[in-house]
C-alpha positions, 0 to 999 in steps of 0.5 A: 223555278225548280219543279213544275207540277202537271195534273192530268186526266189524259184528255186532249187539253190536259195533254197539251198542258203536259207538252207545254209544261215539258217545254217550259221545264226544258227552258227553265231547267226544271224538273216535272211531276205528273199526277193523275187522280182516280175515284176509288172504292172506299176501302182502297182510298185508305191505303197508300200502295207505297207504304206497306201495312198489315192491311196491304195484302187484304186490300190488294185481294179486295181490289180484285173485286173492282175490275174497272178500277184495276183497269183504270189504274193500269191505263193511268200508269201506262199514260203517265209513263208515256208522259215521263218518257216524253219529258226525258226525251227533252232531257227533263227529269220527270216523276209520276204519281197516282192519287186517290182523293178529290182531284183539287185537294190531291193537287194542292197537297201533292204540290206542297209535298213536291215543293212545286213552284208552278202548276200547269193544267188544261182548262177543259177535261174529260168532263167537257166543261167549257167557257168560264169553267165555274165549279171545275177543278181548274177553277177551284185550284186557281182559287185556293192555290198558293202557287201560280197556275198556268192554265192551257186552253184547248185551242193552244198551240204548244210553243216555247215561251218567247213573249210574256205580257203581264197585266195587273192593276200595278198597285204596289201592295199587289206586286212585289213577289209577282214582278220578281217571278215574272222577271225570272221567268222571262230571263230563264226562257229568254222571253221578251216582257211587256207590262200591260195596264188596262184603263177602264171607265170603272177604274179610270186614270189618266194615261199620263198617270198610268205611264208614270206608274209603269215607269216607276215599276220598271225602275224599281224592279230593274226591268231594263229591257221591258216594254209597256202599254196602256190600253183603254177598253170598257172592261179589263177582260175585254181590254186584255183579250182585244190587246192580245189579238192585235199584239201577239204574245204567247203567254199572258200573266195576271195578278189577282187582287187581295181585295175582299167582298164585292171587289174580290168577286169582281177580280175572280170574275175577270180570271174566269172570263179570261179563261173562256176568252183567251187561246193563249196560256194564262198564268194566274198569280195567287192573291197575296 
């Protein structure tokens, strides 16, 4: 991991996400980029302040006609600078930027430009969205991002990553890159790693088969110090939530599935429900 992207609206949950990202960057020796997106007047959105143009002077003059927007810009710059200084106090290299488009499209484009390896963001913003966050920017980004997204709950307590629980269906087609990334994250943070399989009536398999599958994964990916668990429950999201309550960890990772149609909606729904249930950071790997 080399660069972590942190979108922020400066809400309390977004600030928690920023502080957690700084700790992870410190643990993994990564740099960090903070971005804030602002709704802009139509003309201003066409102008990138970092690229001089013939229209720059006139657009700056036009900006004086939008005092509320100028106030937002000044406030955003101040808050971004505060986050940058907090990162630098932890010896983490940090950069900041302001974008002027739709929030989720800004974040995806900026992640590509910065060659980010991870996006860290809060699950509740200034709009006060709760529960499954249907239609929220966090939910949209999780759906369209090609990068892992670490979603931070407003109930989260910022702490270094010391324990990771990774849950998946552990089907081979869905694993390769994700297992390697999880293994590397555990190594760089010196965190313990546990593989968790949730057995449900809908996708039932024998415990013997599940254990053999997990052992094969551990052997193939050389997870010598890894632990595993098979947990039975009525649904995947209830199983993950119930297991985490009785087996403490400070990061839960999940792989969404590359299935289509109804099965895809089923796995998307699991992610949405977990965002509403868990108070632990949820690391969501994109569909391959």
